[in-house]
C-alpha positions in Angstrom: -15.8 8.7 -4.6 -17.2 8.4 -1.1 -20.2 6.4 -0.2 -21.6 9.4 1.8 -21.6 11.4 -1.5 -23.4 8.6 -3.3 -26.1 8.3 -0.7 -27.2 11.9 -1.3 -27.7 11.3 -5.1 -30.9 10.2 -6.7 -31.5 6.7 -8.1 -31.3 8.0 -11.6 -28.0 9.8 -11.0 -26.6 6.6 -9.5 -27.6 4.5 -12.5 -25.9 7.0 -14.8 -22.8 7.0 -12.7 -22.8 3.2 -12.8 -23.0 3.2 -16.6 -20.1 5.7 -16.8 -18.0 3.6 -14.4 -18.7 0.4 -16.3 -17.5 2.0 -19.6 -14.5 3.3 -17.8 -13.7 -0.1 -16.5 -13.9 -1.5 -20.0 -11.5 1.2 -21.3 -9.0 0.6 -18.5 -9.0 -3.2 -19.2 -8.4 -2.5 -22.9 -5.6 -0.1 -22.1 -3.9 -2.7 -19.9 -4.3 -5.4 -22.5 -2.6 -3.2 -25.0 0.1 -2.4 -22.4 -0.6 1.3 -22.9 -1.4 2.0 -19.2 1.2 2.1 -16.5 -1.3 2.9 -13.8 -2.4 -0.6 -12.7 -4.2 0.8 -9.6 -6.8 2.5 -11.7 -8.5 -0.8 -12.5 -8.9 -1.5 -8.7 -10.3 1.9 -7.9 -12.8 1.7 -10.7 -14.0 -1.7 -9.6 -14.4 -0.5 -6.0 -16.3 2.6 -7.2 -18.7 0.3 -9.1 -19.1 -1.8 -5.9 -19.9 1.3 -3.9 -22.6 2.5 -6.4 -24.2 -1.0 -6.5 -24.2 -1.2 -2.7 -25.9 2.2 -2.3 -28.5 1.2 -5.0 -29.3 -2.0 -3.2 -29.6 -0.3 0.2 -32.0 2.3 -1.3 -34.2 -0.4 -2.9 -37.5 -0.7 -1.1 -38.0 -4.1 0.7 
């Protein structure tokens, strides 16, 4: 997910995306704890996507 794509979305769409990513992060963590997931990079990418969404939300916030 690119930051430029996120900047074009509405605030409501970004909060929905954030909720979806946070639940995905929880699922990835449980999979890794249960040793079911071999893709350890997925955790990193989900965390970075969450950071991108939060950054765009904070930049869009009125001063």
